[in-house]
C-alpha positions in Angstrom: -5.5 -26.6 12.9 -4.5 -23.9 15.4 -6.4 -20.7 15.6 -4.5 -17.5 14.7 -4.0 -15.3 17.6 -3.5 -11.5 17.5 0.0 -10.7 18.7 -0.1 -7.6 20.8 2.7 -5.5 22.3 3.4 -8.1 24.9 4.8 -10.4 22.2 7.3 -7.8 21.0 10.8 -7.5 22.2 12.2 -4.1 23.3 14.1 -3.7 20.0 10.9 -4.4 17.9 8.9 -1.8 19.9 11.7 0.7 19.4 11.7 -0.1 15.7 8.0 0.5 15.5 8.3 3.8 17.4 11.1 5.0 15.1 9.1 4.1 12.0 6.0 5.8 13.3 7.9 9.0 14.0 9.5 8.9 10.5 6.0 8.5 8.9 4.6 11.3 11.0 7.4 13.7 10.1 7.2 12.7 6.4 3.4 13.3 6.4 3.8 16.6 8.0 6.5 17.7 5.4 4.3 16.6 2.5 1.3 18.5 3.9 3.5 21.6 4.4 4.7 21.3 0.8 1.3 20.9 -0.8 -0.9 22.3 1.9 -2.2 25.3 -0.1 -3.0 23.3 -3.2 -4.7 20.6 -1.1 -6.7 23.3 0.6 -7.9 24.7 -2.7 -8.8 21.3 -4.0 -10.6 20.4 -0.8 -12.5 23.7 -0.9 -13.6 23.1 -4.5 -14.7 19.5 -3.7 -16.7 20.8 -0.7 -18.3 23.5 -2.8 -19.4 21.0 -5.4 -20.8 18.6 -2.8 -22.7 21.4 -1.2 -24.0 22.5 -4.6 -25.0 19.0 -5.5 -26.8 18.5 -2.1 -28.4 21.9 -2.3 -27.0 23.5 0.9 
């Protein structure tokens, strides 16, 4: 049985690397847009969770 080998960027063709780059950019832009849309709500929730953790720990 042959051992599995990790395939790095050297095994990718130019088109595949470009595809990964485009997908990565799309995911970054989508994440940024989602965080902009729910940023204030997320900040309030994160603050409440942090407050409860500090209260539980006793800080």
